[in-house]
C-alpha positions as CSV (number, residue, x, y, z in Angstrom):
1,M,93.4,-47.7,40.9
2,E,94.8,-47.9,44.5
3,T,93.5,-50.7,46.6
4,S,94.9,-50.5,50.2
5,G,91.8,-49.1,51.6
6,T,91.4,-49.3,55.5
7,G,88.4,-52.2,54.8
8,E,86.4,-51.2,57.5
9,Q,82.9,-51.7,57.4
10,R,80.6,-48.9,58.3
11,V,76.6,-48.4,58.0
12,I,74.9,-45.4,55.9
13,G,71.5,-44.7,55.6
14,P,69.7,-43.4,52.3
15,G,71.1,-40.0,53.3
16,G,74.1,-40.9,53.7
17,L,74.3,-42.5,50.0
18,D,72.9,-39.1,48.8
19,R,75.9,-37.4,50.4
20,L,78.3,-39.9,49.5
21,I,77.1,-38.6,45.6
22,G,77.1,-35.2,46.8
23,L,80.8,-35.3,47.8
24,L,81.6,-37.0,44.6
25,Q,80.4,-34.0,42.8
26,E,81.9,-31.6,44.8
27,A,85.6,-33.2,44.1
28,G,85.0,-32.9,40.4
29,Y,83.5,-36.1,39.4
30,Q,80.6,-36.6,37.2
31,T,78.4,-39.1,38.7
32,F,76.2,-41.8,37.2
33,G,74.1,-44.5,38.3
34,P,71.1,-46.5,37.5
35,T,68.1,-44.7,36.3
36,V,64.5,-45.5,34.9
37,R,64.8,-44.5,31.1
38,D,62.5,-45.7,28.0
39,E,61.1,-48.5,30.0
40,V,64.4,-49.9,31.2
41,I,67.1,-49.2,33.6
42,R,69.8,-47.5,31.8
43,L,72.9,-46.0,33.3
44,A,72.8,-42.1,33.0
45,P,74.2,-39.3,34.7
46,I,72.5,-38.6,38.5
47,T,72.8,-35.7,41.2
48,G,71.6,-37.9,44.3
49,V,69.3,-40.7,45.1
50,S,66.2,-39.3,44.0
51,D,67.2,-40.4,40.5
52,L,67.9,-44.1,41.3
53,P,65.1,-46.3,40.5
54,R,63.9,-47.1,44.1
55,G,61.1,-49.5,44.6
56,I,61.8,-50.8,40.7
57,G,62.6,-54.5,39.9
58,D,63.3,-56.3,36.5
59,D,62.3,-59.4,35.2
60,T,64.0,-61.2,32.3
61,A,63.9,-64.1,30.3
62,P,65.5,-65.1,27.1
63,G,64.3,-62.4,24.4
64,R,62.3,-60.8,27.5
65,Y,62.9,-57.8,29.7
66,R,60.3,-55.9,31.6
67,L,60.2,-53.7,34.5
68,T,58.2,-54.6,37.9
69,S,57.5,-52.5,40.9
70,R,58.5,-53.6,44.2
71,S,56.8,-52.8,47.2
72,D,60.1,-52.6,49.8
73,G,61.6,-49.0,48.1
74,A,65.0,-50.9,47.6
75,Y,67.3,-48.3,45.4
76,F,69.2,-51.4,44.2
77,G,66.5,-54.1,43.8
78,F,67.3,-55.0,40.3
79,A,69.9,-57.3,38.4
80,A,72.2,-56.0,36.0
81,P,71.0,-53.3,34.2
82,A,70.2,-53.3,30.6
83,D,73.2,-51.6,29.4
84,S,76.7,-52.1,30.7
85,W,79.1,-49.0,31.7
86,K,81.1,-49.9,28.8
87,P,79.6,-46.7,26.6
88,H,81.1,-44.7,29.5
89,L,84.6,-45.8,28.8
90,F,84.3,-47.0,25.3
91,P,81.9,-45.0,23.3
92,P,79.9,-46.3,20.5
93,R,81.4,-43.9,18.2
94,Q,84.5,-42.1,18.9
95,V,86.5,-39.7,16.7
96,L,90.2,-40.6,16.6
97,F,91.8,-37.6,15.2
98,S,91.1,-35.2,11.9
99,A,93.7,-34.0,9.0
100,I,93.7,-31.3,6.7
101,R,95.8,-30.4,3.9
102,T,97.7,-27.0,4.3
103,A,100.1,-25.2,2.1
104,D,102.8,-26.5,4.7
105,G,101.6,-29.7,4.3
106,I,99.0,-32.3,6.4
107,R,98.1,-31.1,9.8
108,F,96.7,-33.6,12.4
109,R,94.3,-32.3,15.2
110,P,94.1,-34.8,18.1
111,V,90.9,-35.4,20.1
112,S,91.3,-33.8,23.2
113,P,90.3,-36.2,26.2
114,P,87.1,-35.8,28.3
115,P,87.1,-32.9,30.4
116,Q,85.6,-34.4,33.9
117,R,86.4,-37.6,35.9
118,Q,83.9,-40.0,36.3
119,A,82.5,-42.0,39.4
120,F,79.9,-45.1,38.8
121,I,77.6,-45.5,41.3
122,G,75.9,-49.0,41.8
123,V,78.5,-51.1,39.8
124,R,77.4,-54.9,39.8
125,G,80.3,-57.5,40.6
126,C,79.6,-58.8,36.8
127,D,79.9,-55.2,35.6
128,L,82.9,-54.4,37.9
129,A,84.8,-57.7,36.1
130,G,83.8,-56.6,32.6
131,I,85.6,-53.2,33.2
132,A,88.6,-55.1,34.5
133,I,88.5,-57.4,31.3
134,L,88.5,-54.2,29.1
135,D,91.7,-52.8,31.1
136,E,93.1,-55.8,30.6
137,V,92.6,-55.6,26.7
138,L,92.9,-51.6,26.2
139,L,95.1,-50.3,29.1
140,H,97.3,-52.9,30.0
141,G,98.6,-54.0,26.6
142,D,101.9,-53.1,24.7
143,H,99.6,-50.5,23.0
144,P,97.2,-48.6,25.3
145,D,94.3,-47.0,24.0
146,P,94.5,-43.5,24.6
147,H,91.0,-42.7,24.6
148,Y,89.9,-45.6,26.7
149,A,92.9,-44.8,29.2
150,A,92.0,-40.9,29.1
151,R,88.4,-41.9,30.4
152,R,89.9,-44.9,33.0
153,D,91.9,-42.4,34.7
154,G,90.8,-41.3,38.2
155,L,87.7,-43.4,37.6
156,F,85.6,-43.5,41.1
157,L,83.9,-47.2,41.3
158,V,81.1,-47.4,43.8
159,G,80.0,-51.1,43.7
160,A,76.8,-52.6,44.8
161,D,76.2,-56.0,45.8
162,C,73.6,-57.9,43.7
163,A,70.5,-59.2,45.7
164,H,68.1,-60.2,43.2
165,P,69.9,-62.1,40.5
166,A,67.7,-62.2,37.3
167,A,66.5,-65.5,35.6
168,T,69.2,-65.1,32.8
169,C,71.8,-64.4,35.3
170,F,75.1,-66.7,35.4
171,C,77.4,-64.4,37.4
172,A,78.8,-67.1,40.1
173,S,79.7,-70.4,37.3
174,M,81.9,-67.1,35.8
175,G,83.2,-65.9,39.3
176,T,82.1,-62.5,38.9
177,G,79.3,-62.2,41.4
178,P,76.7,-61.9,42.9
179,A,78.7,-60.0,45.5
180,V,80.9,-57.0,44.5
181,G,84.6,-58.8,43.6
182,P,88.3,-56.8,43.7
183,G,88.4,-53.0,41.8
184,A,85.7,-50.9,43.8
185,D,86.7,-47.9,45.8
186,L,83.7,-48.7,47.8
187,V,80.8,-51.7,48.0
188,L,77.7,-51.5,49.0
189,T,75.0,-53.9,50.3
190,E,71.7,-53.1,50.9
191,L,70.1,-54.0,53.9
192,D,66.3,-54.1,55.3
193,P,64.6,-52.2,52.4
194,G,61.2,-51.1,52.8
195,T,61.4,-50.9,56.8
196,P,62.8,-48.1,59.4
197,R,66.3,-49.8,59.3
198,H,66.9,-49.7,55.8
199,R,70.4,-49.0,55.6
200,F,73.5,-49.6,53.5
201,L,76.5,-51.7,54.7
202,V,80.1,-50.0,53.1
203,T,83.6,-51.3,52.7
204,A,86.0,-49.3,51.7
205,P,88.8,-51.4,49.6
206,S,90.8,-48.7,48.3
207,Q,92.6,-45.1,50.5
208,R,90.4,-42.8,48.3
209,G,87.4,-44.7,49.1
210,A,87.8,-44.6,52.8
211,E,89.0,-40.8,52.4
212,V,85.5,-40.0,50.7
213,L,83.7,-42.5,53.4
214,A,85.0,-40.5,56.2
215,D,83.4,-37.5,55.1
216,V,79.8,-39.6,55.0
217,P,77.8,-39.5,58.4
218,H,78.0,-43.5,58.7
219,S,78.0,-45.7,62.3
220,P,80.3,-48.8,62.9
221,A,79.1,-52.3,61.3
222,G,77.7,-54.6,64.2
223,P,77.2,-58.3,63.6
224,P,73.7,-58.2,62.8
225,D,74.5,-56.1,59.9
226,L,77.5,-58.4,58.9
227,R,75.3,-61.5,59.5
228,A,72.2,-59.7,57.5
229,A,74.7,-59.0,54.5
230,A,76.3,-62.6,54.6
231,A,72.4,-64.1,54.0
232,L,71.5,-61.5,51.6
233,R,74.5,-62.3,49.4
234,E,74.6,-66.2,50.0
235,S,70.5,-65.8,49.2
236,A,71.5,-64.4,45.7
237,E,74.1,-67.2,44.7
238,A,71.7,-69.7,45.7
239,A,68.9,-68.0,43.3
240,L,71.0,-68.2,40.0
241,V,69.7,-70.9,37.9
242,R,72.2,-71.2,34.9
243,Q,75.8,-71.9,34.5
244,I,78.4,-72.1,32.1
245,P,80.0,-75.6,31.8
246,A,83.3,-75.9,34.4
247,G,86.3,-77.7,33.1
248,E,88.5,-77.8,30.1
249,W,86.6,-78.4,26.7
250,I,87.0,-78.2,23.3
251,P,83.8,-78.2,21.0
252,D,83.5,-80.1,17.6
253,P,83.7,-77.6,14.8
254,E,81.6,-79.8,12.7
255,D,78.9,-80.5,15.6
256,P,75.6,-80.2,14.3
257,R,74.8,-77.8,17.1
258,W,76.2,-75.0,15.0
259,S,73.7,-75.5,12.1
260,D,70.8,-75.5,14.6
261,V,71.6,-72.3,16.3
262,A,72.8,-71.0,13.0
263,Q,69.1,-71.3,11.8
264,R,67.6,-69.5,14.8
265,C,70.5,-66.3,14.9
266,L,69.6,-63.6,13.0
267,A,73.1,-62.2,13.2
268,C,71.8,-59.2,14.5
269,A,74.7,-58.5,17.0
270,N,72.5,-57.4,19.5
271,C,74.4,-59.8,22.0
272,T,77.9,-58.1,21.3
273,M,76.0,-54.9,21.7
274,A,74.9,-55.8,24.8
275,C,77.6,-57.2,26.2
276,P,80.3,-55.3,28.6
277,T,83.5,-56.7,27.5
278,C,83.2,-57.0,23.4
279,F,85.8,-54.6,22.3
280,C,85.4,-54.8,18.0
281,V,85.4,-51.8,16.0
282,D,85.1,-50.8,12.8
283,I,87.5,-48.0,11.1
284,N,85.9,-45.2,9.2
285,D,87.2,-42.2,7.1
286,T,85.3,-39.3,5.8
287,N,86.2,-36.5,3.7
288,D,85.0,-33.0,3.4
289,P,85.0,-31.9,-0.2
290,V,84.6,-28.3,0.9
291,T,87.4,-27.9,2.8
292,G,89.8,-31.0,2.4
293,A,89.4,-32.0,5.9
294,T,89.4,-35.6,6.9
295,Q,88.0,-37.3,10.0
296,R,88.8,-40.8,11.2
297,S,86.4,-42.6,13.7
298,R,85.5,-45.5,15.3
299,A,82.0,-47.5,15.7
300,W,81.7,-50.7,17.4
301,G,81.8,-53.7,15.4
302,S,80.5,-57.2,15.6
303,C,81.8,-60.7,15.0
304,F,78.6,-61.6,13.4
305,E,78.7,-58.8,10.8
306,Q,79.8,-60.8,7.7
307,R,82.4,-58.2,6.4
308,H,83.9,-57.8,10.1
309,S,86.3,-61.0,8.7
310,S,86.4,-59.8,5.0
311,L,90.1,-60.1,3.7
312,H,90.9,-60.1,-0.1
313,G,88.6,-62.3,-1.8
314,G,85.9,-62.4,0.3
315,P,84.9,-63.2,4.3
316,V,86.7,-65.9,6.0
317,R,83.2,-66.5,8.0
318,S,80.5,-66.1,5.6
319,S,77.9,-68.4,7.3
320,R,75.9,-67.6,10.8
321,A,77.3,-71.1,12.2
322,S,80.9,-69.8,11.7
323,R,80.4,-66.4,13.2
324,Y,78.3,-68.0,16.1
325,R,81.1,-70.3,16.8
326,Q,83.6,-67.5,16.4
327,W,81.9,-65.6,18.9
328,L,80.9,-68.8,21.7
329,T,84.4,-70.1,21.5
330,H,86.4,-66.3,21.7
331,K,84.4,-65.6,24.5
332,L,84.6,-68.7,26.7
333,L,87.5,-70.7,25.2
334,T,90.2,-68.6,23.4
335,W,89.8,-65.3,25.3
336,P,92.0,-66.6,27.9
337,E,94.7,-67.6,26.1
338,Q,94.7,-64.1,24.8
339,F,94.3,-62.0,28.3
340,G,94.6,-64.5,31.2
341,T,90.6,-64.8,32.0
342,A,87.1,-65.6,30.2
343,G,85.4,-62.8,28.1
344,C,82.3,-63.8,29.1
345,V,81.3,-62.1,33.1
346,G,77.6,-63.7,33.2
347,C,75.7,-61.0,33.3
348,G,73.0,-62.7,31.2
349,R,72.5,-59.1,28.9
350,C,73.1,-61.9,25.5
351,I,70.2,-63.4,26.7
352,A,67.7,-61.0,27.5
353,W,68.6,-58.8,24.4
354,C,68.4,-62.1,21.8
355,P,65.1,-61.6,19.5
356,A,65.9,-65.3,18.6
357,D,65.7,-66.2,22.5
358,I,69.5,-68.1,22.3
359,D,70.9,-69.1,25.3
360,I,74.6,-69.3,25.6
361,T,74.9,-71.2,28.9
362,E,72.2,-74.0,26.8
363,E,74.3,-73.4,23.6
364,A,77.6,-74.4,25.9
365,G,76.2,-76.9,27.7
366,A,75.1,-79.1,24.6
367,L,78.4,-78.2,23.0
368,R,80.3,-79.5,26.2
369,R,78.3,-82.7,26.4
370,S,78.7,-83.6,22.8
371,S,82.6,-82.6,23.0
């Protein structure tokens, strides 16, 4: 992704945001953004600002997610959406290839890449960091994933600073928010919703972001716009109440806290399914007895599944305590050894969608204190 944008800051109105989405569609992008579906904020195809969740907020807590009504008409008046962008880049199910036996031998049929480029609108800082982590794992290694690479190629990212973090968020302690970090083509900061001055401060970190912004009706950003944006970011960070313990620490594998959390954990894998960075998969082959065709596919897996660690003779991690220990220590401690950064971005989805109300920040804090 190009990063040599102008860095200049402009101001656009809601109509300008609508024009921005339209320009991306005219350029051949399929545009996605937050929408209200199934009583949650979901990421789905959009055609303009009318599809965004205007006037909708969210109320989250451990094991709880509810939509709320806002009186200010904000388009991005919520925290991170219920789902992450991961399914749009790394689908829950993906056919890898098919094969059929012919008279001349086995013929392989590769899967074609997606036909259309994607543009993501309203990407939070935590989710932008999540995409960067997936890039490191699936794109920049010795063996890039071609299916991920095909979706990632040409991706246009419009970030949106988070002004209303949820009670489950802890992005600041992970260095991923609430302000949008590096990697976006454009960055939006929504200012003064519900007033006649409702507008967006827009920064163009990349060259192609600057080129798109040039065709959107805009005005120069003034000192009041910059001050308002800075105050919004400061208040958002001050509103965060959870954090992951800082510094190096090594939890005791025999700490009774693992058994305590195992008694509550259902091993349902909700946390890994909601996580924007978990990338474990199961590989499956299916055979058609009529045509003789074979299809190999992958589906999201989870280290909470007992069979996930199965080797000859049985699973390596047979207890829920050992599986939770594997998940937490990999996310926070051994992931940096593999990929240079933590595997957690502080979005809080694992807390909100855990039916047993298990809080990774609480568990990590307790283990840190006893280590």
